[in-house]
TITIMI-862840 format. One record per residue: z, y, x of N, C-alpha, C, O in turn; residue in three letters. Coordinates in steps of 0.02 Angstrom, whole numbers, padded with zeros to 5 digits, always signed. Layout:
ZYXZYXZYXZYXALA ...
This chain:
-00001-00062+00042-00003+00004+00003-00003+00058+00043+00030+00059+00095UNK -00041+00112+00022-00044+00165+00063+00025+00208+00052+00052+00217-00003UNK +00050+00235+00122+00119+00266+00117+00118+00334+00083+00163+00354+00046UNK +00059+00369+00099+00060+00439+00060+00049+00440-00009+00006+00400-00027UNK +00076+00474-00056+00070+00488-00115+00037+00551-00143+00071+00603-00143UNK -00028+00554-00169-00062+00615-00178-00022+00641-00237+00003+00606-00282UNK -00018+00713-00230+00010+00755-00284-00039+00809-00311-00067+00844-00269UNK -00048+00817-00364-00088+00872-00396-00071+00936-00373-00012+00955-00372UNK -00124+00973-00352-00125+01038-00330-00092+01049-00262-00067+01103-00244UNK -00095+00990-00222-00078+00997-00148-00138+00979-00111-00184+00947-00135UNK -00136+00999-00052-00187+00995-00008-00178+00938+00048-00124+00920+00071UNK -00249+00907+00068-00239+00847+00107-00288+00853+00166-00340+00883+00155UNK -00280+00831+00218-00341+00819+00276-00358+00741+00265-00315+00698+00272UNK -00420+00728+00249-00449+00664+00237-00499+00647+00293-00542+00688+00308UNK -00494+00596+00319-00544+00577+00380-00557+00501+00389-00519+00457+00369UNK -00613+00492+00420-00623+00418+00442-00667+00416+00493-00684+00470+00516UNK -00691+00367+00518-00733+00346+00577-00768+00274+00569-00744+00220+00550UNK -00829+00291+00589-00869+00223+00593-00850+00171+00637-00832+00189+00693UNK -00850+00108+00623-00828+00061+00662-00866+00039+00722-00927+00039+00719UNK -00834+00021+00779-00878+00011+00843-00908+00061+00870-00951+00049+00912UNK -00892+00130+00853-00920+00178+00887-00998+00183+00870-01035+00215+00908UNK -01022+00152+00811-01090+00157+00791-01089+00226+00755-01039+00262+00752UNK -01153+00242+00725-01166+00305+00695-01171+00289+00624-01211+00248+00602UNK -01128+00324+00585-01121+00316+00510-01180+00364+00475-01203+00353+00419UNK -01196+00411+00511-01260+00456+00500-01318+00447+00550-01315+00472+00606UNK -01368+00413+00531-01416+00395+00584-01486+00435+00576-01528+00436+00621UNK -01494+00466+00517-01544+00511+00500-01537+00566+00458-01484+00565+00426UNK -01572+00615+00449-01563+00675+00400-01552+00644+00323-01511+00668+00283UNK -01586+00598+00310-01576+00577+00233-01506+00539+00229-01480+00532+00174UNK -01476+00514+00289-01410+00492+00272-01356+00548+00255-01318+00543+00207UNK -01356+00596+00296-01329+00659+00280-01337+00689+00209-01287+00704+00175UNK -01393+00696+00190-01410+00725+00131-01387+00682+00070-01371+00706+00016UNK -01387+00610+00085-01361+00566+00030-01282+00571+00018-01256+00569-00038UNK -01244+00579+00082-01175+00585+00080-01161+00645+00044-01118+00645+00000UNK -01195+00698+00061-01180+00769+00033-01192+00765-00043-01155+00795-00082UNK -01241+00728-00063-01255+00719-00135-01198+00693-00173-01177+00718-00225UNK -01173+00634-00139-01120+00596-00170-01050+00639-00181-01011+00631-00228UNK -01042+00682-00130-00986+00727-00137-00991+00766-00193-00938+00784-00219UNK -01045+00785-00218-01055+00825-00278-01051+00781-00332-01006+00790-00374UNK -01097+00728-00339-01106+00694-00400-01046+00646-00416-01042+00626-00474UNK -01000+00627-00373-00957+00578-00380-00885+00610-00382-00835+00576-00375UNK -00883+00679-00392-00826+00709-00390-00796+00710-00467-00786+00765-00492UNK -00784+00660-00500-00766+00650-00564-00733+00575-00586-00726+00527-00548UNK -00720+00577-00640-00692+00504-00665-00748+00451-00687-00734+00397-00711UNK -00811+00472-00676-00864+00429-00708-00861+00364-00661-00839+00363-00604UNK -00887+00309-00698-00890+00249-00672-00960+00223-00648-01007+00244-00681UNK -00971+00189-00606-01043+00160-00592-01075+00138-00647-01130+00164-00661UNK -01048+00089-00687-01075+00064-00754-01098+00124-00795-01154+00128-00821UNK -01053+00169-00798-01069+00229-00851-01131+00270-00826-01174+00291-00865UNK -01132+00278-00766-01190+00319-00738-01263+00270-00742-01318+00293-00757UNK -01250+00210-00729-01310+00175-00730-01344+00171-00795-01405+00174-00801UNK -01295+00163-00849-01312+00161-00927-01350+00231-00942-01398+00229-00980UNK -01331+00285-00918-01361+00350-00935-01424+00352-00898-01471+00382-00925UNK -01431+00326-00841-01496+00325-00804-01550+00291-00850-01605+00315-00864UNK -01523+00228-00872-01564+00188-00917-01590+00209-00969-01647+00191-00984UNK -01553+00251-01007-01568+00277-01074-01602+00340-01065-01656+00349-01093UNK -01574+00388-01024-01604+00446-01016-01639+00473-00949-01675+00523-00947UNK -01624+00437-00899-01657+00457-00845-01611+00494-00796-01553+00508-00812UNK -01636+00510-00738-01592+00548-00689-01576+00622-00712-01528+00654-00691UNK -01629+00647-00763-01617+00716-00787-01553+00707-00832-01509+00749-00824UNK -01546+00669-00867-01490+00659-00910-01419+00641-00873-01362+00653-00894UNK -01437+00610-00815-01379+00600-00778-01349+00659-00749-01289+00671-00751UNK -01400+00701-00716-01374+00760-00688-01345+00809-00743-01299+00847-00726UNK -01369+00810-00805-01338+00847-00846-01262+00826-00866-01217+00867-00873UNK -01257+00758-00874-01192+00723-00885-01142+00747-00829-01088+00775-00843UNK -01163+00736-00770-01122+00755-00705-01090+00824-00706-01032+00837-00690UNK -01139+00870-00728-01123+00944-00729-01066+00953-00781-01020+00993-00772UNK -01072+00914-00834-01014+00926-00879-00945+00893-00861-00892+00913-00885UNK -00948+00853-00827-00889+00806-00799-00839+00853-00757-00862+00889-00713UNK -00770+00851-00770-00719+00887-00738-00715+00856-00663-00718+00796-00649UNK -00707+00909-00617-00689+00877-00551-00630+00852-00538-00583+00880-00566UNK -00618+00803-00499-00552+00774-00479-00515+00799-00419-00455+00795-00409UNK -00560+00826-00379-00540+00869-00328-00575+00933-00306-00634+00939-00322UNK -00546+00982-00270-00582+01034-00242-00592+01016-00168-00546+00993-00134UNK -00651+01026-00146-00664+01015-00077-00664+01085-00044-00710+01123-00059UNK -00618+01102-00005-00608+01158+00029-00651+01172+00088-00678+01226+00099UNK -00655+01118+00128-00698+01114+00191-00723+01045+00211-00688+00997+00195UNK -00771+01037+00240-00797+00975+00255-00840+00973+00323-00876+01021+00337UNK -00838+00923+00361-00888+00917+00416-00896+00850+00419-00849+00811+00416UNK -00965+00830+00426-01002+00761+00446-01027+00762+00514-01074+00799+00529UNK -00997+00723+00559-01022+00710+00623-01055+00639+00629-01044+00598+00585UNK -01095+00625+00680-01130+00562+00676-01092+00505+00665-01116+00456+00635UNK -01029+00507+00689-00987+00441+00682-00922+00451+00646-00882+00405+00647UNK -00909+00509+00614-00858+00521+00576-00853+00574+00535-00896+00616+00544UNK -00807+00586+00484-00812+00645+00440-00733+00669+00433-00687+00632+00448UNK -00725+00733+00410-00662+00763+00398-00675+00798+00329-00731+00821+00316UNK -00623+00800+00286-00622+00842+00235-00556+00874+00227-00507+00847+00252UNK -00550+00935+00193-00491+00963+00169-00503+00962+00092-00546+00996+00064UNK -00461+00920+00060-00450+00910-00016-00396+00938-00048-00341+00936-00020UNK -00403+00968-00112-00359+00987-00153-00359+00938-00211-00411+00933-00244UNK -00301+00898-00228-00312+00848-00284-00305+00892-00354-00253+00925-00359UNK -00345+00894-00400-00335+00924-00458-00320+00877-00516-00299+00907-00565UNK -00325+00816-00523-00310+00769-00574-00282+00711-00540-00293+00696-00482UNK -00242+00674-00586-00201+00611-00570-00252+00557-00528-00309+00545-00549UNK -00231+00534-00478-00269+00492-00437-00338+00518-00408-00379+00482-00380UNK -00347+00578-00418-00418+00611-00397-00443+00595-00334-00500+00574-00326UNK -00391+00607-00276-00413+00590-00207-00441+00519-00206-00500+00506-00194UNK -00394+00474-00218-00399+00394-00214-00470+00376-00243-00514+00349-00209UNK -00479+00394-00317-00534+00380-00346-00599+00412-00311-00646+00375-00296UNK -00602+00472-00301-00662+00501-00263-00677+00471-00194-00735+00456-00181UNK -00629+00461-00152-00639+00439-00097-00658+00363-00097-00692+00340-00051UNK -00636+00323-00146-00665+00260-00156-00733+00254-00179-00771+00212-00155UNK -00749+00293-00221-00818+00300-00252-00874+00325-00188-00930+00301-00180UNK -00844+00373-00151-00881+00395-00095-00893+00340-00048-00951+00335-00030UNK -00848+00298-00024-00853+00245+00013-00895+00194-00001-00935+00169+00040UNK -00887+00176-00062-00927+00111-00094-01001+00129-00096-01047+00097-00072UNK -01005+00186-00129-01079+00206-00132-01113+00220-00076-01171+00199-00078UNK -01095+00252-00017-01126+00266+00038-01127+00197+00076-01182+00184+00099UNK -01078+00149+00087-01090+00092+00113-01140+00052+00090-01179+00023+00129UNK -01144+00046+00023-01191+00002-00020-01264+00022+00002-01310-00017+00014UNK -01263+00091+00004-01330+00116+00027-01355+00106+00090-01412+00085+00101UNK -01306+00124+00141-01311+00117+00213-01337+00042+00229-01385+00032+00266UNK -01299-00008+00196-01305-00073+00217-01378-00103+00193-01410-00142+00228UNK -01398-00082+00134-01473-00091+00099-01519-00060+00147-01570-00089+00164UNK -01503-00006+00167-01563+00028+00210-01570+00002+00281-01625-00006+00307UNK -01513-00009+00311-01516-00041+00375-01510-00120+00384-01500-00147+00439UNK -01516-00152+00330-01506-00227+00340-01448-00254+00364-01452-00301+00404UNK -01391-00230+00344-01326-00249+00368-01277-00270+00314-01290-00254+00256UNK -01225-00303+00326-01171-00311+00276-01106-00292+00304-01099-00282+00364UNK -01054-00286+00258-00989-00269+00279-00967-00201+00277-01008-00161+00255UNK -00907-00177+00298-00886-00110+00296-00919-00068+00362-00930-00092+00417UNK -00930-00016+00345-00960+00032+00402-00899+00084+00431-00911+00120+00480UNK -00838+00085+00398-00786+00126+00413-00730+00090+00439-00721+00032+00422UNK -00685+00124+00486-00629+00089+00513-00565+00081+00459-00513+00113+00466UNK -00576+00040+00412-00536+00022+00368-00532+00082+00318-00579+00122+00313UNK -00468+00089+00276-00464+00139+00223-00464+00207+00256-00447+00215+00315UNK -00484+00251+00220-00479+00329+00240-00412+00348+00254-00363+00324+00224UNK -00407+00401+00313-00345+00419+00323-00329+00486+00290-00373+00527+00279UNK -00264+00498+00273-00244+00552+00243-00178+00597+00260-00125+00566+00256UNK -00174+00649+00273-00116+00685+00293-00101+00745+00239-00147+00783+00222UNK -00041+00754+00215-00023+00804+00174-00023+00870+00215+00008+00874+00268UNK -00057+00921+00190-00048+00988+00217+00009+01021+00197+00009+01043+00139UNK +00062+01029+00235+00124+01050+00208+00143+01127+00211+00192+01149+00181UNK +00097+01167+00250+00119+01233+00249+00048+01264+00254-00001+01230+00266UNK +00046+01331+00244-00008+01382+00247-00042+01374+00310-00103+01363+00314UNK +00002+01380+00366-00021+01389+00429-00063+01322+00451-00111+01325+00488UNK -00038+01258+00423-00069+01205+00442-00139+01213+00407-00191+01205+00439UNK -00138+01229+00344-00204+01234+00302-00255+01267+00342-00308+01242+00359UNK -00232+01332+00360-00276+01379+00402-00304+01342+00467-00365+01341+00479UNK -00263+01317+00503-00278+01289+00569-00323+01229+00556-00373+01223+00592UNK -00310+01182+00508-00360+01136+00484-00424+01155+00471-00472+01123+00493UNK -00430+01204+00437-00491+01239+00419-00533+01253+00467-00593+01240+00464UNK -00496+01288+00526-00543+01303+00585-00557+01239+00615-00611+01234+00643UNK -00514+01184+00613-00524+01129+00658-00584+01088+00617-00632+01065+00648UNK -00580+01083+00562-00636+01049+00523-00706+01087+00525-00759+01057+00536UNK -00704+01150+00516-00766+01184+00522-00789+01195+00588-00848+01209+00599UNK -00740+01189+00642-00774+01193+00710-00773+01124+00745-00772+01117+00806UNK -00773+01080+00707-00760+01006+00736-00822+00989+00777-00813+00967+00834UNK -00879+00996+00754-00949+00982+00792-00951+01018+00860-00979+00993+00909UNK -00919+01077+00861-00916+01120+00922-00860+01091+00969-00868+01085+01030UNK -00807+01076+00940-00746+01047+00980-00770+00980+01013-00745+00967+01068UNK -00811+00939+00988-00840+00883+01020-00905+00896+01057-00937+00847+01077UNK -00928+00961+01067-00974+00985+01110-01047+00949+01086-01093+00931+01124UNK -01044+00944+01019-01104+00915+00998-01162+00965+00973-01223+00953+00977UNK -01131+01024+00948-01176+01082+00921-01132+01146+00919-01072+01144+00929UNK -01166+01202+00905-01128+01257+00894-01106+01258+00821-01146+01242+00778UNK -01049+01275+00808-01022+01271+00742-01064+01314+00692-01076+01291+00637UNK -01084+01371+00709-01117+01419+00660-01188+01391+00641-01215+01405+00588UNK -01216+01350+00690-01285+01325+00685-01291+01257+00651-01345+01233+00634UNK -01223+01223+00640-01223+01150+00624-01233+01149+00544-01196+01181+00506UNK -01285+01112+00523-01303+01104+00459-01259+01066+00409-01257+01077+00348UNK -01221+01015+00444-01185+00962+00399-01105+00982+00399-01064+00938+00411UNK -01088+01045+00387-01017+01060+00379-01017+01121+00330-01069+01150+00313UNK -00963+01135+00311-00953+01187+00256-00952+01262+00293-00954+01313+00259UNK -00948+01265+00362-00944+01324+00395-00996+01378+00372-00979+01435+00356UNK -01057+01355+00373-01107+01405+00356-01102+01431+00283-01118+01490+00273UNK -01084+01397+00237-01066+01414+00175-01012+01477+00172-01020+01530+00143UNK -00955+01455+00212-00900+01501+00210-00918+01566+00241-00886+01617+00227UNK -00971+01567+00286-00992+01630+00318-01048+01667+00277-01079+01716+00298UNK -01057+01636+00213-01116+01671+00182-01184+01660+00209-01231+01693+00187UNK -01192+01616+00257-01265+01608+00288-01304+01565+00248-01365+01574+00252UNK -01281+01513+00206-01319+01475+00157-01261+01456+00100-01200+01462+00107UNK -01293+01433+00046-01261+01419-00017-01250+01343-00019-01298+01305-00009UNK -01187+01320-00032-01173+01248-00046-01137+01240-00108-01086+01273-00118UNK -01162+01195-00154-01136+01181-00214-01080+01139-00214-01050+01125-00266UNK -01061+01116-00154-01006+01071-00151-00939+01107-00146-00889+01083-00174UNK -00938+01160-00114-00886+01203-00114-00876+01249-00172-00912+01299-00175UNK -00834+01240-00215-00836+01276-00282-00793+01357-00266-00813+01411-00287UNK -00735+01348-00228-00697+01405-00217-00659+01405-00154-00612+01367-00142UNK -00687+01456-00111-00662+01454-00039-00612+01513-00038-00591+01530+00017UNK -00593+01542-00089-00537+01600-00086-00476+01582-00054-00446+01626-00023UNK -00453+01522-00057-00388+01507-00031-00388+01514+00044-00333+01524+00070UNK -00442+01510+00082-00454+01520+00153-00473+01587+00161-00434+01624+00192UNK -00530+01612+00136-00561+01672+00153-00523+01734+00140-00525+01784+00176UNK -00482+01729+00078-00437+01788+00055-00388+01810+00105-00363+01866+00102UNK -00373+01761+00156-00314+01774+00215-00346+01804+00269-00315+01817+00320UNK -00408+01816+00263-00439+01857+00328-00466+01926+00306-00501+01929+00255UNK -00451+01974+00338-00475+02036+00312-00560+02048+00318-00594+02082+00279UNK -00581+02018+00368-00655+02021+00373-00680+01957+00400-00641+01922+00432UNK -00750+01935+00387-00776+01877+00405-00767+01868+00485-00751+01814+00508UNK -00778+01925+00527-00769+01923+00589-00697+01903+00617-00689+01878+00672UNK -00648+01916+00574-00581+01890+00593-00584+01816+00580-00553+01782+00620UNK -00613+01787+00534-00610+01720+00515-00646+01692+00567-00623+01641+00591UNK -00710+01719+00595-00744+01683+00650-00702+01681+00712-00697+01627+00742UNK -00673+01732+00733-00630+01743+00791-00568+01682+00783-00546+01655+00834UNK -00546+01666+00723-00489+01614+00718-00523+01554+00721-00498+01515+00761UNK -00578+01534+00688-00609+01476+00711-00627+01461+00778-00618+01403+00798UNK -00653+01510+00821-00673+01505+00888-00600+01493+00922-00601+01449+00965UNK -00547+01520+00912-00486+01507+00939-00462+01437+00930-00428+01409+00973UNK -00480+01405+00867-00452+01342+00854-00496+01292+00897-00471+01242+00923UNK -00560+01307+00903-00603+01272+00940-00582+01265+01024-00581+01213+01057UNK -00566+01335+01048-00552+01334+01113-00483+01291+01126-00475+01251+01172UNK -00436+01308+01078-00372+01274+01103-00365+01195+01085-00321+01158+01108UNK -00409+01178+01045-00427+01103+01024-00444+01067+01081-00420+01014+01100UNK -00499+01108+01114-00534+01067+01185-00479+01074+01245-00480+01037+01294UNK -00432+01122+01237-00391+01130+01293-00330+01081+01294-00311+01051+01344UNK -00298+01076+01226-00244+01037+01215-00264+00964+01197-00288+00951+01142UNK -00254+00920+01242-00272+00846+01234-00225+00810+01188-00239+00758+01159UNK -00163+00845+01184-00116+00818+01148-00119+00837+01063-00078+00815+01023UNK -00168+00874+01050-00177+00892+00979-00193+00828+00935-00168+00825+00879UNK -00229+00784+00954-00255+00732+00913-00199+00698+00877-00201+00691+00816UNK -00148+00675+00914-00099+00644+00883-00058+00679+00829-00037+00646+00782UNK -00045+00749+00833-00022+00789+00790-00056+00796+00724-00026+00801+00671UNK -00125+00796+00732-00172+00789+00670-00153+00738+00623-00161+00743+00562UNK -00127+00684+00654-00108+00622+00607-00032+00621+00591-00011+00576+00555UNK +00009+00667+00616+00076+00664+00595+00097+00724+00548+00115+00716+00489UNK +00093+00781+00577+00126+00836+00534+00106+00900+00561+00069+00901+00610UNK +00128+00955+00531+00114+01024+00553+00152+01051+00601+00136+01103+00630UNK +00207+01018+00612+00253+01053+00653+00241+01073+00732+00272+01117+00761UNK +00192+01036+00759+00176+01044+00823+00113+01100+00822+00086+01118+00874UNK +00093+01122+00763+00039+01165+00762+00062+01231+00736+00019+01271+00718UNK +00124+01249+00732+00150+01306+00701+00145+01369+00751+00161+01425+00733UNK +00123+01354+00815+00109+01412+00861+00042+01449+00844+00033+01507+00862UNK -00006+01412+00809-00055+01451+00793-00054+01508+00747-00024+01501+00694UNK -00080+01558+00762-00072+01619+00715-00135+01610+00663-00181+01569+00669UNK -00125+01656+00613-00175+01659+00564-00245+01701+00584-00301+01686+00563UNK -00231+01755+00626-00278+01793+00658-00311+01840+00612-00368+01860+00622UNK -00273+01860+00558-00296+01902+00505-00294+01979+00529-00311+02024+00491UNK 
């Protein structure tokens, strides 16, 4: 049984990694499918229910149905790297995170296995989750998630297509993020927010001990200022 109990209106850092250091996203269509799932599966709908709608009314009817469904989580930030992902989620409805992440994992794994002719799990067990217990921790994790690809020296954060950062900077629109005000309202300007993310990127690279604290609590991250 999972130790953490998800509570409505609280925030969580959710993440997982591909098994055997393989790539969970191997081409552009993989990223696009995963992002589509983040939007389409953020509700209580069941696979059988969605299939029945497709059979009776087609994908247009399914799209209309999904638009009317209530969201079970708010996605505050996300980052998809070639072999792992990070989310910051706020649970809106009972069992929202558990149901959402289960559907995301099953749907993407089934599609991935069919596409690449394999079987079995593609992730390292169940997703990991940590309660975000302070505002300082929420802000720091927002910098960490949106700057994650640059922390790993894979790409420049502002140029990276597969995270929420460009949406938060108003460089492009994402219909996955419904409300970013919990983060952006705490910075007086976009430049201050950018400076804060850059600070988190720099300190994450320098402090090799940060990784274990991401898995435990916010206590060791309390030294990070908001930069507002």
